Residue, then its C-alpha position, 0 to 999 in steps of 0.5 A: x500500500x505504501x509503495x502504491x501511495x509513493x508511486x502516486x505521489x511521485x507521479x503527481x509531483x511530476x505531472x504538476x511540474x510538467x503542467x507548470x512548465x507549460x503554463x509558464x513557458x517564458x519564466x521557465x526559459x529565463x530560469x533555464x538560461x540563467x542556470x546554463x549561464x551559471x553552469x557554463x560560465x562559472x561551474x564548468x570551467x572552474x571545476x573541470x581542471x580540478x576534477x581532471x587533475x584529481x583523477x590523475x593524482x589518484x591514478x599516479x598514486x600521489x593521493x596515496x602518498x599524501x594519505x600516508x604522510x598526513x595520517x598522523x594529523x587527520x586521524x587524531x583530529x577528524x578520525x579519517x585517513x590521511x587522504x582526507x587532507x587531499x579531499x579537504x584541500x581540493x574541496x575548499x579550492x574548487x568548491x562543491x560538489x568536489x568534496x563529495x566527488x573525490x570522497x566517492x572516488x576514493x571510496x571506489x578505490x577502497x582507500x576509505x571505509x564507508x564510515x570514514x567516507x561518511x565522516x569525510x564528505x560531511x566537512x569537505x564539501x565546501x564553497x570555494x574562496x572565489x565564490x565567497x569573496x568575488x561573487x558574493x561579497x564583491x559582486x553582490x554586496x560590493x564589500x570585500x571585507x565582508x568576504x573575509x568574515x564569511x570565508x573565516x566563518x565558513x571554513x572554521x565552522x566546517x572544521x568544527x563539523x569535522x571534529x564533531x563527526x569524528x565521533x560518528x560511529x565506531x570503526x574497527x581497529x583493523x581499519x585504523x592505519x596509523x603511520x607515525x614512525x620516522x620512516x613515514x616519508x619512505x613509506x609514503x613513497x613506497x605507497x605511491x609506487x605500489x599504487x602506480x604499478x597497480x594501476x597499469x593504464x598508460x598515460x594516454x588511457x589514464x588521461x582520457x578516462x580522467x577527462x571522460x569521467x570529469x565531463x560526465x560528472x559536470x554534465x550531471x551537475x549542470x543538469x541539477x543547476x538548471x532544473x533547480x533554477x527552473x524549480x525555484x522560478x516555478x515556486x515564485x510563480x505559483x505562490x509557494x515561495x511567498x507562502x513559505x516566506x510568511x512562515x519564515x518571517x514569523x520565525x525571523x520576528x522571534x529572532x529579531x531578524x528583518x522580515x524582508x529577508x524571509x523570501x530571499x532566504x527561502x530562495x537561498x535554501x534551494x539555490x545559494x547564488x540566487x538567495x545571496x543576490x536577493x539578500x544583497x538587494x533586499x534594501x536592509x540597512x543592517x549588514x549583520x543579519x544579512x551576513x548571518x543568513x548568507x553564512x547559513x545558506x553557504x553552510x546548508x549548501x542549498x538543495x541544488x548542491x545537496x541533490x548533486x551530492x546525493x546523486x554522486x554518493x548514490x554510485x557508492x554505499x555512502x549514505x546521504x543522511x550523515x551529510x545532511x545532518x552535518x549541514x544543519x550542524x554547520x549552519x548552527x556553528x556558522x550562525x554562532x561564529x558570525x555573531x561572535x566574530x562580526x564585531x572584531x573582524x568586520x566592524x574593525x575593517x570599517x574603522x580602518x576604511x577610508x569610507x565612513x559609514x556611521x549610520x550603518x555601523x551604529x545600526x549594526x551595533x544595535x542589532x548585535x546587542x538586540x540579537x545577543x539579548x534575544x539569544x540569552x532569552x532563548x537560551x534554554x530552547x537553543x540548548x535543548x535544540x543543540x542537544x537534540x541535534x547533536x544526539x541525532x548526529x551521534x546516534x549511530x556512534x553507540x550502535x555496532x557496525 
């Protein structure tokens, strides 16, 4: 019975989307073109070199070399093998969903266990600095100093997520390969050589496979970007976005956040680029609430990126739920860090700037005081929510694998 209901719901959902595509052809075309421009103009050229290079590094054994070398660092801190350092660095440099792609690739290479892969993907799928600083801060807000704050908050909170996820589940001791001896460099070179010999494909074949796999992945990513761009536009046209924003506005009123940011935030839940642009153009004078919501959207990744990650992980046995719960935890950490660091990082840069913004600075300060007071009033509720969220994430730790 449940299977029949599920089939009916999925079929009805598809029919509704198809009907709205026919009803709103102009808006659908505009949204599709916007998605194509984002993918072809930014995502494809920025991710393709990283994906191809990563495939070559894996094939040549360099990733295995890095794994052995950084095992003494990554294992105690994040409880993942040393190859996690490569995924973490590449994920930050190239942006999402590179972290998920590389994690899945290493899982297929059997360099990660399933639990280790689930820990790793939870904190390596981050936004790249170019998007945070150039696109969001400079392009939308016209303020480079805001990018410095957002980048520190984004990567610091992401690292905290990795530290928390180290306690996710229990790993058998035979899977923990500690390389702490003085000969770790020699062992690393030996692992590199063995990996290269094991993968006996000639360079031409290896390079061709890297290009084909990378392009296929990017085509999948482009499809998700376009369809979610269209889906977001349809939500606006049929009124669901406005209805949801009213509900979010009630929550924002409780948290002393401007109601004008409710609709842009709802859009950012689906697509980060659109949400950040709408928040920047919302006309809200206080910058702190805008920084908070943008940080939450960057941490949550947006349903568009999450769908891309789910599709990539579906090719392996890596489960999606730990990644999703980590996004909620990432958003919580990002919120706290923005409120905490804003007076020290961004306000100080304003005083050092040659442009005087006394009205905006004063309103930001007043908003910070009001929001901090409101957080103190909601202390018990926030504590219970944090404990509940932490319990859900660490639930499987007490269960046997």
